[in-house]
Structures are given as C-alpha cells and as structure tokens.
C-alpha positions in Angstrom: 82.3 -68.6 54.5 84.5 -70.3 56.9 87.6 -68.6 58.4 90.9 -69.5 56.9 89.5 -71.5 54.0 89.0 -70.7 50.3 85.4 -70.4 49.2 84.1 -73.6 47.6 83.7 -73.4 43.9 80.5 -75.3 43.2 79.6 -76.3 39.6 76.6 -73.9 39.7 78.9 -71.0 40.8 81.4 -72.0 38.1 78.7 -71.9 35.4 77.4 -68.6 36.6 80.9 -67.0 36.5 81.6 -68.5 33.1 78.4 -67.1 31.6 78.7 -63.7 33.2 79.9 -60.8 31.1 80.3 -57.0 31.3 76.8 -56.3 29.9 75.3 -57.4 33.2 77.0 -54.4 34.9 76.4 -51.8 32.2 73.5 -49.4 32.5 70.6 -49.8 30.0 71.0 -47.8 26.8 69.2 -44.5 27.0 66.0 -44.4 25.0 64.8 -41.4 23.1 61.3 -39.9 23.4 58.5 -42.3 22.8 56.5 -42.2 19.6 53.6 -40.4 21.4 56.0 -37.7 22.6 57.5 -37.3 19.1 54.0 -36.9 17.7 53.1 -34.3 20.3 56.3 -32.4 19.7 55.6 -32.4 15.9 52.0 -31.2 16.4 53.2 -28.5 18.7 55.8 -27.3 16.2 53.2 -27.4 13.4 50.7 -25.5 15.6 53.3 -22.8 16.4 54.2 -22.4 12.7 50.5 -22.3 11.7 49.8 -19.7 14.4 52.7 -17.5 13.2 51.5 -17.8 9.6 47.9 -17.1 10.6 49.0 -14.1 12.6 51.1 -12.7 9.8 48.2 -13.3 7.4 45.8 -11.4 9.7 48.3 -8.5 10.1 48.8 -8.4 6.3 45.1 -8.1 5.8 44.9 -5.2 8.3 48.1 -3.3 7.5 49.0 -4.5 4.0 51.4 -7.2 3.0 54.4 -5.0 2.3 54.5 -3.5 5.8 54.1 -6.9 7.4 56.9 -8.4 5.3 59.2 -5.5 6.0 58.4 -5.6 9.8 59.0 -9.4 9.8 62.4 -9.1 8.2 63.3 -6.2 10.5 62.4 -8.3 13.5 64.4 -11.3 12.2 67.4 -9.0 11.6 67.0 -7.6 15.1 66.7 -11.1 16.6 69.7 -12.3 14.6 71.8 -9.4 15.8 70.8 -10.0 19.4 71.8 -13.7 19.2 74.9 -12.8 17.2 76.1 -10.4 19.8 75.2 -12.7 22.7 77.8 -15.2 21.5 81.5 -15.0 21.5 81.9 -14.9 17.7 84.6 -12.5 16.4 82.7 -11.6 13.2 83.1 -8.0 12.0 79.4 -7.2 12.5 79.7 -8.0 16.3 81.7 -4.9 17.3 79.4 -2.2 15.7 76.4 -4.0 17.0 77.9 -4.1 20.5 78.8 -0.4 20.3 75.5 0.8 18.9 73.1 -1.8 20.3 71.0 -4.3 18.3 68.1 -1.9 17.5 70.1 1.0 16.0 72.4 -1.5 14.2 69.3 -3.1 12.6 68.1 0.3 11.5 71.5 1.0 10.0 71.6 -2.3 8.2 68.1 -1.7 6.7 69.0 1.9 5.7 72.2 0.6 4.0 70.2 -2.1 2.2 67.6 0.5 1.1 70.4 2.5 -0.6 70.7 -0.4 -3.0 67.0 -0.8 -3.4 66.8 -4.1 -1.5 
C-alpha cells in the first residue's frame, strides 16, 4: 500500500468482497457426540441397568423378594429426600427433612405409609 493513496480495487478483490458473507466469519456449528459415542453410552446405560436388575435378583434370591423390594423403595425414598433437601425448593416436605435429617425422615414416611397398609 502506498502512502497517501487509496488501495486499488482490482476486479478480483471486488469479486471476493461481493461474494463474501458473514458465514465465513462464524464458528462451525457444534456437533453432538458421534454415532460410536452414542452407541457406547447406550451400552453403558444398558449394562448399568442390567447390573442393578441382576444384583436385585440375586439379593431377592438370598433374602426374599419382599425384603429387597422394601429396601429398594426405602433407599429410593432416602435418595429422593437427599436430593430434595439439597435443592432450594420450598416444598413442605423440605423443612421436616432438613430438621430431622433424610434418614429419620425416610423412616417416618415409611412408618406413616405403613399405618395405611401401603
């Protein structure tokens, strides 16, 4: 570029500018996981679910189905209360669970449900 002069607009430069658009300056769209990664994730989830079902089946064989089902629901209630009290939800169950703690609150819920034969 020469000092004091405008840049020369050549026909090639003019065509380049005319065909240029904003997509040249935009980042490439993000791609999700590949098909192989999706298949491995699906197999991993399937394997985890199969392991849990197999473990519960084995425990049911050893200890009896009723005890394993009750223990599973008890654990799910406990886990639900832990996650519920970890959040900032203002639900009515949060305050007794925060005061008592998740484990006693789970026992209290199951005792209350047993009063109704559930």
